VMD Tcl script that builds the backbone (N, CA, C; Angstrom):
set m [mol new atoms 321]
animate dup $m
set s [atomselect $m all]
$s set {name element resname resid chain x y z} {
  {N N UNK 1 A -38.769 18.000 14.246}
  {CA C UNK 1 A -38.153 16.809 14.764}
  {C C UNK 1 A -38.673 15.570 14.054}
  {N N UNK 2 A -39.984 15.566 13.763}
  {CA C UNK 2 A -40.575 14.410 13.094}
  {C C UNK 2 A -40.054 14.296 11.650}
  {N N UNK 3 A -39.728 15.445 11.059}
  {CA C UNK 3 A -39.159 15.405 9.710}
  {C C UNK 3 A -37.781 14.748 9.721}
  {N N UNK 4 A -37.008 15.025 10.754}
  {CA C UNK 4 A -35.682 14.434 10.885}
  {C C UNK 4 A -35.777 12.918 11.059}
  {N N UNK 5 A -36.744 12.476 11.858}
  {CA C UNK 5 A -36.944 11.038 12.063}
  {C C UNK 5 A -37.395 10.392 10.754}
  {N N UNK 6 A -38.274 11.051 10.032}
  {CA C UNK 6 A -38.765 10.505 8.766}
  {C C UNK 6 A -37.629 10.413 7.747}
  {N N UNK 7 A -36.772 11.444 7.701}
  {CA C UNK 7 A -35.629 11.408 6.790}
  {C C UNK 7 A -34.657 10.303 7.176}
  {N N UNK 8 A -34.439 10.119 8.474}
  {CA C UNK 8 A -33.537 9.067 8.945}
  {C C UNK 8 A -34.077 7.689 8.580}
  {N N UNK 9 A -35.394 7.488 8.737}
  {CA C UNK 9 A -36.005 6.214 8.361}
  {C C UNK 9 A -35.882 5.971 6.859}
  {N N UNK 10 A -36.133 7.007 6.074}
  {CA C UNK 10 A -36.032 6.873 4.621}
  {C C UNK 10 A -34.601 6.550 4.205}
  {N N UNK 11 A -33.633 7.206 4.824}
  {CA C UNK 11 A -32.227 6.944 4.516}
  {C C UNK 11 A -31.839 5.516 4.913}
  {N N UNK 12 A -32.307 5.080 6.073}
  {CA C UNK 12 A -32.011 3.717 6.523}
  {C C UNK 12 A -32.613 2.695 5.567}
  {N N UNK 13 A -33.834 2.935 5.109}
  {CA C UNK 13 A -34.473 2.017 4.166}
  {C C UNK 13 A -33.716 1.973 2.838}
  {N N UNK 14 A -33.267 3.142 2.360}
  {CA C UNK 14 A -32.488 3.181 1.118}
  {C C UNK 14 A -31.183 2.404 1.273}
  {N N UNK 15 A -30.541 2.545 2.434}
  {CA C UNK 15 A -29.284 1.829 2.666}
  {C C UNK 15 A -29.513 0.318 2.713}
  {N N UNK 16 A -30.608 -0.101 3.319}
  {CA C UNK 16 A -30.925 -1.529 3.385}
  {C C UNK 16 A -31.172 -2.081 1.989}
  {N N UNK 17 A -31.925 -1.354 1.184}
  {CA C UNK 17 A -32.207 -1.796 -0.186}
  {C C UNK 17 A -30.923 -1.841 -1.011}
  {N N UNK 18 A -30.043 -0.854 -0.833}
  {CA C UNK 18 A -28.803 -0.817 -1.603}
  {C C UNK 18 A -27.833 -1.912 -1.168}
  {N N UNK 19 A -27.838 -2.266 0.108}
  {CA C UNK 19 A -26.888 -3.247 0.621}
  {C C UNK 19 A -27.371 -4.687 0.450}
  {N N UNK 20 A -28.633 -4.900 0.157}
  {CA C UNK 20 A -29.200 -6.249 0.092}
  {C C UNK 20 A -28.460 -7.172 -0.889}
  {N N UNK 21 A -28.157 -6.762 -2.130}
  {CA C UNK 21 A -27.464 -7.690 -3.039}
  {C C UNK 21 A -26.079 -8.115 -2.523}
  {N N UNK 22 A -25.339 -7.162 -1.968}
  {CA C UNK 22 A -24.022 -7.500 -1.439}
  {C C UNK 22 A -24.145 -8.441 -0.246}
  {N N UNK 23 A -25.099 -8.211 0.620}
  {CA C UNK 23 A -25.291 -9.072 1.783}
  {C C UNK 23 A -25.736 -10.478 1.379}
  {N N UNK 24 A -26.587 -10.562 0.360}
  {CA C UNK 24 A -27.009 -11.882 -0.123}
  {C C UNK 24 A -25.825 -12.662 -0.677}
  {N N UNK 25 A -24.982 -11.986 -1.455}
  {CA C UNK 25 A -23.803 -12.652 -1.997}
  {C C UNK 25 A -22.840 -13.062 -0.884}
  {N N UNK 26 A -22.651 -12.183 0.085}
  {CA C UNK 26 A -21.790 -12.513 1.215}
  {C C UNK 26 A -22.325 -13.728 1.954}
  {N N UNK 27 A -23.616 -13.769 2.205}
  {CA C UNK 27 A -24.204 -14.876 2.954}
  {C C UNK 27 A -24.071 -16.188 2.179}
  {N N UNK 28 A -24.229 -16.111 0.838}
  {CA C UNK 28 A -24.095 -17.319 0.019}
  {C C UNK 28 A -22.692 -17.915 0.182}
  {N N UNK 29 A -21.656 -17.086 0.110}
  {CA C UNK 29 A -20.283 -17.579 0.247}
  {C C UNK 29 A -19.949 -17.915 1.701}
  {N N UNK 30 A -20.523 -17.197 2.647}
  {CA C UNK 30 A -20.238 -17.460 4.055}
  {C C UNK 30 A -20.752 -18.831 4.471}
  {N N UNK 31 A -21.890 -19.256 3.927}
  {CA C UNK 31 A -22.420 -20.576 4.256}
  {C C UNK 31 A -21.441 -21.676 3.855}
  {N N UNK 32 A -20.762 -21.496 2.735}
  {CA C UNK 32 A -19.844 -22.518 2.241}
  {C C UNK 32 A -18.479 -22.386 2.891}
  {N N UNK 33 A -17.929 -21.188 2.912}
  {CA C UNK 33 A -16.545 -20.991 3.335}
  {C C UNK 33 A -16.362 -20.988 4.847}
  {N N UNK 34 A -17.355 -20.581 5.597}
  {CA C UNK 34 A -17.204 -20.457 7.036}
  {C C UNK 34 A -17.797 -21.636 7.807}
  {N N UNK 35 A -18.221 -22.666 7.089}
  {CA C UNK 35 A -18.756 -23.837 7.778}
  {C C UNK 35 A -17.600 -24.672 8.329}
  {N N UNK 36 A -17.827 -25.370 9.436}
  {CA C UNK 36 A -16.750 -26.178 10.014}
  {C C UNK 36 A -16.441 -27.374 9.112}
  {N N UNK 37 A -15.219 -27.894 9.182}
  {CA C UNK 37 A -14.872 -29.028 8.329}
  {C C UNK 37 A -15.628 -30.287 8.732}
  {N N UNK 38 A -15.883 -31.118 7.748}
  {CA C UNK 38 A -16.570 -32.386 7.970}
  {C C UNK 38 A -15.538 -33.480 8.229}
  {N N UNK 39 A -15.952 -34.602 8.823}
  {CA C UNK 39 A -15.004 -35.707 9.044}
  {C C UNK 39 A -14.342 -36.188 7.751}
  {N N UNK 40 A -15.060 -36.149 6.650}
  {CA C UNK 40 A -14.474 -36.559 5.368}
  {C C UNK 40 A -13.320 -35.628 4.976}
  {N N UNK 41 A -13.417 -34.371 5.336}
  {CA C UNK 41 A -12.344 -33.424 5.033}
  {C C UNK 41 A -11.073 -33.794 5.791}
  {N N UNK 42 A -11.222 -34.257 7.035}
  {CA C UNK 42 A -10.047 -34.659 7.813}
  {C C UNK 42 A -9.379 -35.887 7.205}
  {N N UNK 43 A -10.180 -36.829 6.720}
  {CA C UNK 43 A -9.611 -38.018 6.078}
  {C C UNK 43 A -8.839 -37.636 4.819}
  {N N UNK 44 A -9.393 -36.757 4.037}
  {CA C UNK 44 A -8.725 -36.314 2.816}
  {C C UNK 44 A -7.431 -35.583 3.152}
  {N N UNK 45 A -7.438 -34.759 4.183}
  {CA C UNK 45 A -6.253 -34.039 4.612}
  {C C UNK 45 A -5.171 -35.005 5.086}
  {N N UNK 46 A -5.576 -36.030 5.817}
  {CA C UNK 46 A -4.630 -37.027 6.307}
  {C C UNK 46 A -3.985 -37.774 5.143}
  {N N UNK 47 A -4.784 -38.160 4.158}
  {CA C UNK 47 A -4.243 -38.860 2.985}
  {C C UNK 47 A -3.285 -37.964 2.210}
  {N N UNK 48 A -3.623 -36.714 2.059}
  {CA C UNK 48 A -2.756 -35.780 1.337}
  {C C UNK 48 A -1.434 -35.595 2.069}
  {N N UNK 49 A -1.485 -35.481 3.400}
  {CA C UNK 49 A -0.262 -35.298 4.183}
  {C C UNK 49 A 0.625 -36.543 4.103}
  {N N UNK 50 A 0.026 -37.721 4.153}
  {CA C UNK 50 A 0.818 -38.945 4.067}
  {C C UNK 50 A 1.475 -39.084 2.702}
  {N N UNK 51 A 0.751 -38.774 1.640}
  {CA C UNK 51 A 1.339 -38.883 0.300}
  {C C UNK 51 A 2.440 -37.842 0.105}
  {N N UNK 52 A 2.267 -36.654 0.662}
  {CA C UNK 52 A 3.309 -35.628 0.554}
  {C C UNK 52 A 4.550 -36.036 1.338}
  {N N UNK 53 A 4.349 -36.668 2.481}
  {CA C UNK 53 A 5.476 -37.123 3.297}
  {C C UNK 53 A 6.271 -38.193 2.555}
  {N N UNK 54 A 5.571 -39.145 1.933}
  {CA C UNK 54 A 6.252 -40.198 1.170}
  {C C UNK 54 A 7.012 -39.599 -0.012}
  {N N UNK 55 A 6.385 -38.663 -0.702}
  {CA C UNK 55 A 7.025 -38.049 -1.866}
  {C C UNK 55 A 8.238 -37.227 -1.465}
  {N N UNK 56 A 8.151 -36.525 -0.334}
  {CA C UNK 56 A 9.272 -35.685 0.072}
  {C C UNK 56 A 10.454 -36.527 0.516}
  {N N UNK 57 A 10.213 -37.654 1.177}
  {CA C UNK 57 A 11.308 -38.530 1.569}
  {C C UNK 57 A 12.001 -39.100 0.350}
  {N N UNK 58 A 11.221 -39.444 -0.652}
  {CA C UNK 58 A 11.767 -40.063 -1.852}
  {C C UNK 58 A 12.606 -39.070 -2.662}
  {N N UNK 59 A 12.135 -37.838 -2.744}
  {CA C UNK 59 A 12.767 -36.855 -3.619}
  {C C UNK 59 A 13.775 -35.954 -2.921}
  {N N UNK 60 A 13.987 -36.086 -1.629}
  {CA C UNK 60 A 14.846 -35.152 -0.906}
  {C C UNK 60 A 16.273 -35.157 -1.437}
  {N N UNK 61 A 16.838 -36.329 -1.603}
  {CA C UNK 61 A 18.218 -36.397 -2.083}
  {C C UNK 61 A 18.319 -35.922 -3.521}
  {N N UNK 62 A 17.345 -36.276 -4.333}
  {CA C UNK 62 A 17.358 -35.827 -5.722}
  {C C UNK 62 A 17.220 -34.320 -5.838}
  {N N UNK 63 A 16.365 -33.733 -5.023}
  {CA C UNK 63 A 16.177 -32.285 -5.054}
  {C C UNK 63 A 17.427 -31.551 -4.588}
  {N N UNK 64 A 18.121 -32.121 -3.604}
  {CA C UNK 64 A 19.343 -31.498 -3.106}
  {C C UNK 64 A 20.408 -31.471 -4.192}
  {N N UNK 65 A 20.510 -32.535 -4.944}
  {CA C UNK 65 A 21.489 -32.575 -6.034}
  {C C UNK 65 A 21.080 -31.632 -7.167}
  {N N UNK 66 A 19.781 -31.568 -7.456}
  {CA C UNK 66 A 19.304 -30.691 -8.530}
  {C C UNK 66 A 19.529 -29.223 -8.191}
  {N N UNK 67 A 19.285 -28.860 -6.944}
  {CA C UNK 67 A 19.368 -27.455 -6.571}
  {C C UNK 67 A 20.801 -26.959 -6.516}
  {N N UNK 68 A 21.753 -27.869 -6.393}
  {CA C UNK 68 A 23.147 -27.464 -6.325}
  {C C UNK 68 A 23.521 -26.917 -4.965}
  {N N UNK 69 A 22.672 -27.124 -3.969}
  {CA C UNK 69 A 22.934 -26.610 -2.647}
  {C C UNK 69 A 24.142 -27.282 -2.019}
  {N N UNK 70 A 24.377 -28.521 -2.395}
  {CA C UNK 70 A 25.525 -29.234 -1.833}
  {C C UNK 70 A 26.838 -28.813 -2.503}
  {N N UNK 71 A 26.759 -28.035 -3.564}
  {CA C UNK 71 A 27.952 -27.629 -4.307}
  {C C UNK 71 A 28.357 -26.181 -4.028}
  {N N UNK 72 A 27.763 -25.552 -3.034}
  {CA C UNK 72 A 28.066 -24.158 -2.715}
  {C C UNK 72 A 29.381 -24.102 -1.938}
  {N N UNK 73 A 30.277 -23.222 -2.388}
  {CA C UNK 73 A 31.554 -23.075 -1.690}
  {C C UNK 73 A 31.381 -22.151 -0.492}
  {N N UNK 74 A 32.384 -22.120 0.374}
  {CA C UNK 74 A 32.331 -21.271 1.552}
  {C C UNK 74 A 32.298 -19.801 1.142}
  {N N UNK 75 A 33.049 -19.450 0.116}
  {CA C UNK 75 A 33.071 -18.060 -0.342}
  {C C UNK 75 A 31.691 -17.634 -0.869}
  {N N UNK 76 A 31.047 -18.503 -1.632}
  {CA C UNK 76 A 29.713 -18.179 -2.135}
  {C C UNK 76 A 28.701 -18.083 -1.001}
  {N N UNK 77 A 28.801 -18.966 -0.026}
  {CA C UNK 77 A 27.892 -18.916 1.120}
  {C C UNK 77 A 28.088 -17.625 1.901}
  {N N UNK 78 A 29.341 -17.213 2.093}
  {CA C UNK 78 A 29.649 -15.962 2.792}
  {C C UNK 78 A 29.066 -14.769 2.039}
  {N N UNK 79 A 29.230 -14.770 0.711}
  {CA C UNK 79 A 28.702 -13.682 -0.106}
  {C C UNK 79 A 27.176 -13.651 -0.028}
  {N N UNK 80 A 26.541 -14.810 -0.075}
  {CA C UNK 80 A 25.080 -14.863 0.038}
  {C C UNK 80 A 24.616 -14.335 1.393}
  {N N UNK 81 A 25.355 -14.651 2.439}
  {CA C UNK 81 A 24.998 -14.167 3.769}
  {C C UNK 81 A 25.129 -12.647 3.840}
  {N N UNK 82 A 26.194 -12.097 3.259}
  {CA C UNK 82 A 26.378 -10.651 3.277}
  {C C UNK 82 A 25.272 -9.935 2.502}
  {N N UNK 83 A 24.883 -10.480 1.375}
  {CA C UNK 83 A 23.804 -9.874 0.592}
  {C C UNK 83 A 22.500 -9.911 1.382}
  {N N UNK 84 A 22.246 -11.022 2.063}
  {CA C UNK 84 A 21.036 -11.134 2.877}
  {C C UNK 84 A 21.032 -10.110 3.999}
  {N N UNK 85 A 22.161 -9.948 4.667}
  {CA C UNK 85 A 22.258 -8.964 5.748}
  {C C UNK 85 A 22.053 -7.557 5.198}
  {N N UNK 86 A 22.587 -7.279 4.019}
  {CA C UNK 86 A 22.413 -5.956 3.427}
  {C C UNK 86 A 20.949 -5.690 3.102}
  {N N UNK 87 A 20.254 -6.667 2.551}
  {CA C UNK 87 A 18.840 -6.491 2.213}
  {C C UNK 87 A 18.022 -6.245 3.473}
  {N N UNK 88 A 18.289 -7.030 4.520}
  {CA C UNK 88 A 17.562 -6.854 5.780}
  {C C UNK 88 A 17.849 -5.480 6.379}
  {N N UNK 89 A 19.114 -5.043 6.308}
  {CA C UNK 89 A 19.470 -3.727 6.837}
  {C C UNK 89 A 18.738 -2.621 6.107}
  {N N UNK 90 A 18.696 -2.685 4.783}
  {CA C UNK 90 A 17.991 -1.659 4.022}
  {C C UNK 90 A 16.490 -1.676 4.326}
  {N N UNK 91 A 15.956 -2.870 4.566}
  {CA C UNK 91 A 14.537 -2.951 4.928}
  {C C UNK 91 A 14.278 -2.196 6.225}
  {N N UNK 92 A 15.082 -2.454 7.244}
  {CA C UNK 92 A 14.872 -1.784 8.521}
  {C C UNK 92 A 15.176 -0.296 8.441}
  {N N UNK 93 A 16.123 0.102 7.615}
  {CA C UNK 93 A 16.368 1.530 7.438}
  {C C UNK 93 A 15.161 2.194 6.769}
  {N N UNK 94 A 14.556 1.513 5.827}
  {CA C UNK 94 A 13.345 2.036 5.195}
  {C C UNK 94 A 12.201 2.164 6.184}
  {N N UNK 95 A 12.097 1.217 7.096}
  {CA C UNK 95 A 11.076 1.304 8.140}
  {C C UNK 95 A 11.288 2.542 9.007}
  {N N UNK 96 A 12.529 2.799 9.391}
  {CA C UNK 96 A 12.829 3.961 10.227}
  {C C UNK 96 A 12.524 5.238 9.471}
  {N N UNK 97 A 12.907 5.290 8.201}
  {CA C UNK 97 A 12.623 6.479 7.393}
  {C C UNK 97 A 11.115 6.666 7.244}
  {N N UNK 98 A 10.396 5.573 7.052}
  {CA C UNK 98 A 8.951 5.655 6.859}
  {C C UNK 98 A 8.203 6.150 8.077}
  {N N UNK 99 A 8.642 5.745 9.255}
  {CA C UNK 99 A 7.921 6.191 10.450}
  {C C UNK 99 A 8.485 7.482 11.018}
  {N N UNK 100 A 9.628 7.947 10.503}
  {CA C UNK 100 A 10.259 9.194 10.900}
  {C C UNK 100 A 10.607 9.214 12.388}
  {N N UNK 101 A 10.887 8.069 12.925}
  {CA C UNK 101 A 11.312 7.881 14.299}
  {C C UNK 101 A 12.266 6.711 14.336}
  {N N UNK 102 A 13.181 6.741 15.268}
  {CA C UNK 102 A 14.090 5.617 15.392}
  {C C UNK 102 A 13.399 4.431 16.039}
  {N N UNK 103 A 12.526 4.703 17.000}
  {CA C UNK 103 A 11.853 3.624 17.704}
  {C C UNK 103 A 10.370 3.901 17.725}
  {N N UNK 104 A 9.555 2.976 17.236}
  {CA C UNK 104 A 8.110 3.027 17.356}
  {C C UNK 104 A 7.431 4.054 16.463}
  {N N UNK 105 A 6.143 3.910 16.367}
  {CA C UNK 105 A 5.301 4.826 15.605}
  {C C UNK 105 A 4.663 5.856 16.526}
  {N N UNK 106 A 4.367 7.016 15.974}
  {CA C UNK 106 A 3.604 8.004 16.731}
  {C C UNK 106 A 2.140 7.605 16.626}
  {N N UNK 107 A 1.533 7.379 17.761}
  {CA C UNK 107 A 0.140 6.936 17.758}
  {C C UNK 107 A -0.765 8.041 18.257}
}
mol reanalyze $m
mol bondsrecalc $m
mol representation Tube
mol addrep $m
């Protein structure tokens, strides 16, 4: 029994030594990435949102003309809708085939 405990301790120590570099790297990034935002970050976010809002208002009409969305005919819109419905239908049919059930997964 004491041999089993000694082997378990040795294995645990080996695992700790092997995992140490990965844990150190994780902790280094966790300190930076998982810290809460600072008040300065909120100010920067607010400025970015305001500038994006101004830019989007200014360019909305120009972008609509560039994209040609205002020039789509009813027939083209109908065709686009049918293609979208077909893609969605094939997606859901693939889901049913993948789970081999009509409703839900076998858990």
